[in-house]
N, C-alpha and C positions, 0 to 999 in steps of 0.2 A: 412357513417356507418348507417345502418337502425336500427330500434328499437330492433330487435331480436339479431343482431350482437353486439349492445351496451350492451344489457343485459348479453350476454355471456361474453363479455369483462369485465363487472363489477364484475360478479361472479368469474371469473378467477383471476382478480386483487386482490380480497379479500382472496383468498385461500392460504394455505400453509404458514401461518404466525407462526413463532416460538417465537415472542415477543422480549424482551430485558432482561436486568439484574434486579435483585431485587433493587439494589441501584438506578439505573436510574428511575425505576418506582416510588419508594418512593419519590424521589426528584421532580418528576412531580406533585405528589399530594401536597407535602410540599410547593411548590412555591405558589400555590393558597391559601393554609392555611396561609402562612406568609403575603400575601398581605391583606387578610381579617382581620388578627390579627392587622395589622398596622392601619386599619380603626377602629377597636374596642377599641384601647387604646388611640387614639387621640381624642381631643375635637370635638364634632359634630357640623356641620353647620346647617343652616335651612334645612327643609325637601328636597326642590328641589335641593339646592346646594349639600346636602349630597348624594342624588341619583347620581348626576353628578360626584361627587368625587369618589364614590364607583365604578361607571362604568369604569372610567379611571384606578383606582387603582387595581380593582379585575378583571373585565371582559375583558377590553382592554388588560391588561397585560397577561391574560390567552390566549387570541387569538394570540397575538404576540409571546408568548413563544412556541406555538404549530404550528406556521406557519413561520413567518418571521425570528425569532431568535431561531428556533428549536434546533440549535446546541450549543446555549449559555446557556443551562439549569443551569449549576453549577455557572456560572457568575451571572445570574439573581437571583439565590437563595442567593448567597453571598451578593450581593448589598442590597437586601431586608432585609436580616438578619442584616446587618450593620445599616440600618434605625431603625429596631426594637430595637437593642441594645442601640442605641443613645437615642431613646425615653424612653426606660426603665430606663437607668442610669440617665437621666436628671430629672426623677420624683420619683425615689425610692432610699433609702439608705439601707444598710445592716440591720440596726435596724428596719426599716419599714417592710422589708421582714420577719424578724424573728417574729415580732409581728403578722403579717398576718398568718403565718404558725402555730402559737401557738393557734389560735382561734379555737373554735369548728366548725365542719362542719355543719353549720345551713342553708345550701342551701335548699330552698323549693323544694320538689319533683315535684311540678307542674310547677316550673319555673327554671329549670336548664339551665342556659344560654349556657353552653358548649354544651349540647345536641342540643339546638336550632341552635347554630352556626354550628355544624357539620352536622346536618340534612339538613339545607339549602344549605350548601356548597356541599354536596353530590348530591343533586338534580341539582344544578347549573352546576357542572362538567359533570354530566351525560347528561343533556340536550344539553350542548355544544358539547360533543363528538358524540352524535348520528347523528348530521349533519356533523360535521367536518370530520368524518371518510370517508365520501363520496368524499372528495377532495384529489387530489394528494399531495397538500401541507402538509397535515396531514400525518406524516410518518406511514408506514405500521406496524412498530414494536409497535405502540401504539394501534393498533386495536386488536380485540379479537383473541386469538391464536386458531389454528386449533385443536391441541391435547394437547401439553405440552408447558410450558413456562410462563413467566410473562409479563403482559402488562397493560397499563393504563386502558383500557376498561374492561379487566378482573377484575381488582381491583375494578372498579366502580360497577360492578355487585355484588361483595361480600359486599362492603360498603353499597349498597342499602338495602340488606337484614338485615345487622346489624342495620341500622337506623330504620327499622321497629321494631326490637327487643328492641331498646332503648326507644320506646314509647309504649311498650306493656302494655295493660290494665290488671291489676290483677283482677281475678274473684274468689278470696278466699271466701269460705263459700257457694259457689253456687253448682250447679249440672251440669250434661252434657248438659241439656237443656239450662241453663243460659249461659254456655260457647258458645254454638252455637248462642244464641240470642245476646250476647254482641259483637260477632264478625260478625254478619249477615250483617250489613251495609257495612263494609269494604270488606268482602268476596264477596258480590254481586257486588260491584264496580269493584273489581279486576277480577272476572270471566267475567263480562260484557266487560271490557276493553280487556281482552284476546280474547274473541269471536269476538269483533269488529275488533281487529287487524288481526285476522286470516282471517275473511271474506273479509276485505278490501284488504289485500295482494293478496288473490286469485282472487278477482273480477278485480283488476287493473293490475294483472299479474306483480306485483312489485317484484323486485329481492330479493331473500332471500337465506339464507344458511341453508340447511336442517340439516347439522351436528352440528349446534349450539345448538338447543333444540329438533329438530325432525320436523316432517311434520306438525303437528297440534299444538304442544306445543309451548308456548312462556313464557317469563319471568313473565308475570302477573299471570300465572297459578302457577309458582314456588313460588311466593310471597304468593298466597292464601294457598297453601299447608303448607308453613312454619308457617303462622299465625294460621291455624286450628290445625295442628298436635302439635305444640309447646304449644298451649293453653291447649290441653288435657293432655299432658305430665306434664305440670306445675300444673295442677289440682291435680295430685296424689303425687307430691313432690315439696317442695319449696327449692330445692338445684340446682339452674340452672347450676352452674359450674360442678357439678358431672354429671348431666344429659347431658350437652353438651359434656363432655369427653366420657361418655359411648356411646352416639349416634355416635360420630366420630369414636370410636373404632369399633363399629358394622358396620358402613359404610365402613371403610377401610378393615375390614375382608371380607365383601361381595364382594368388588372390587377385593381383592386378590384371592378369591376362585371362580372366574368366571364372576362376574358382569362386570369387565373391558373388558374382552375378548368379551363379548356379545355387549357392547357399540361400541367398535372399530372393531368389526367383519364386514364381508362383507355380512351379512344376508340380504335377501330381506325384504322390509318394507311392508309386506302384511297385517299383523294384526295391530290393533290399537296400541298395546303395542310395537311391533317391530318398528312401524313407528315413535314412540316418545321415543325411548329408552334413548336418551341423557337427555331429560328433566326429565323423570321418575327416572333414575338411579342416577342423581345428587341431587335429592330432599333431601335425608337424610343428605347429607353434609351441605346443606344450612340450614336445621333445626338445626344442631349443632351450626352453626354460630348465628342463631337467639337466641338460648338459651344462648350463651355466651354473647350476647348483654344484655339480661335480667340480667345476673350476673354483668355486668358493671354498670347497673342502680342501682343495689342493693348496690354497693360501694358508689355511689353518695348519696344515701338516708340514709346512716348511720350517724345519727346526734349525736352519742355518742362518736365519735372520733374526733381528731383534723384534720385540713386540711393537716397538715404534714403527719399524718398517712395514710390519703387517698392517698396522692401523693406517699408514700412509697409502698402502696399496688399496685398502678398503675405501679410503677417502677419495682417491683418484677415480675409482669405479663409481662412487656416489656422484661426483661431478659430471662424469661422462654420461652416465645413464639418465640422470634427471634432465640434462640438456637435450640428449637425443629424444627422450620420450616427449618432451615439450614441443620440439620442432616437428617431429614426425606426426604428432597429433594434429598439428595445423594442416599438414598435407593430406593425411589419411586418418580420419577420426578413430579413436581407440574403440575396439570391439572385443568383448570377451567371447561372444558367439563365434567369431572368426579366429580368435587367439592371434590377432595380427601383430605387427611389429610394435605399434603403439601400446597395446596391452602388455605384451611380453616385457618390453623395456620398462614400462611403468611398475609392474610387479617386481621386477628385478631391482629397480631403484629403491623401492620400499624395503625389500628384504636386506639389501646390502647396507642401507642406512641403519636399520635396526640392528643388524649384525655388528656393525662397527661400534655402536653404542654399548651393546651388551658385552662384547669382547673387551672393550675398554674397562668396564667395571670388573669383569672377570680378572683381568691382568692386575688391576690396582688392588683388588681385595684378596687375591691369592698370595698372602704374605703371612706365613706362620710366625716369622720373627716379631711381627707387631700384633700377633694374636687375631689377625683378620682372616676371613674366608668368604668365598663367593659360593653360596649354597643355593642350588636349584630348588625352588619350592617343592615340598613333599607332593603336593597335588600334581605338579607338572612331571615329577619323576614317576609317579604312579601311572599317569596317562601315557607317558613315553614308553613305558614297559609293555603296554598292551594297546597301542594306539589304534590299530585297525578294529580291534574288538570293541574299544570304547566308541569308535565311530559307528560301528554296527549297532551297538546297544542304543545309541542316540537315535539312529534311524528307526529302529523298531519301536522305541518309546514314542517317538514323534508320530509314527503311523497310528499307534494305539490311541494316543490322545486325540488325533484328528478324526479317527473313526467314531469315537465316543462323544466328542465335544465339538460343537460348532464354534471353533476358536475365534472366528471373525466377528462373532456376535456377543462375546463376553465383555464385561466391563473392565476397567483399569485394575481394580483391586483383585479380581479373579485372575487376570493376566499375571500380575505380580506373584500371586501365590502359586499358580501352576508352573511358572518358569522356575521358581525357587525349588519346588518339589521335584521337578524334572532334573535340575542340576544336582540337587542333593542325592537323588537316587543313582544317577549315572556315576557320580564321583564316589559315593559310598561303595558301589560295586567294584570300581576300579581300584580303590584304596584297599578293599578287602583282598583282592587278588594279589596286590603287592605285599601285604603283610603275610600272606600264605606262601609267598615266593612263586606264584603261578605266572608263567609267561607263555602266552599262546601265540 
């Protein structure tokens, strides 16, 4: 098979994916959350030993769950859950739990461990998937869907946007100029990464899927739009939940009255807008998710209520979002390409569910009197410190591997070795930066 034939084979292999079920996708994410939680609530080792323990517990289990034991997802989740329950019950009584939930929510807005935990985990899963998807051992139903459906990589895209919203910088009291200035560094980095990715792909003739975001558009540009547009919207109103809802309603209305037909139409990609219709049309949906993430952060930062009240507010959101996403999907199928209401609500339902679970453990284990602590895994702390750089390194290594190896043609053993080497290299680099105190 020559290079041109392999490229066509690769593109064809990735096409026409309808994804999997909501439940299956949720448990894919939950497994890695559970393994990371187990590391967080157990006593920590020395730094080197802890990194090794976390690699085996979190990363190695993630690789195995998506390759070797891909069909044993629910068994792996159940086994991990049993370990967590055993650890939890052996260190907490009902009285301890009640006392913890009755305390005021005094978590520092600058050091919300749950957000650090979730953000690091999102980057980790994303970096793993961008290479794993190029191997046959990684099931097609986990890759990005063509038009409609649920998948792990679709979910990762949405979670990535929400993580950006969770660390949104408030610019209250400023003006339009201060908004642009405060976001300038982040926007310049994102736009630069987007341009570098576009130029690199074109120069190397690297395989790409135009129907994902368009000819020139990519996910870095979507993140930049979310950051800038959301900052301006929040400047005029401090009601992120209302703004998120209105933005999503507007977006869904535009899709219904012609935007969806334009995106999925067979129009030629002659103009710049037509060429990038998927990326442009989906941006408003991602903005609504970004705004919802800002709302989640506002719940965390409310120090006037008890931790129990915070959990109840999360639980209320869980019930509403899962119900809405279920019923809306019946009327208008979920689409990551469009970032429609079904997709946005489904991703928000996943993140708020996981947020509630992780926050519960943070509350219970932040108890110095009983000698307990909730420790964000070292691996996730290192990733969180240089998240975008970690993502960039992952993209560069993925490109390098794909240029030199025909990943779709390698056997299972080679796949397992390559994925482990890739994860070890990226994590070693990011851990080294953390030990040196480098933050880019």
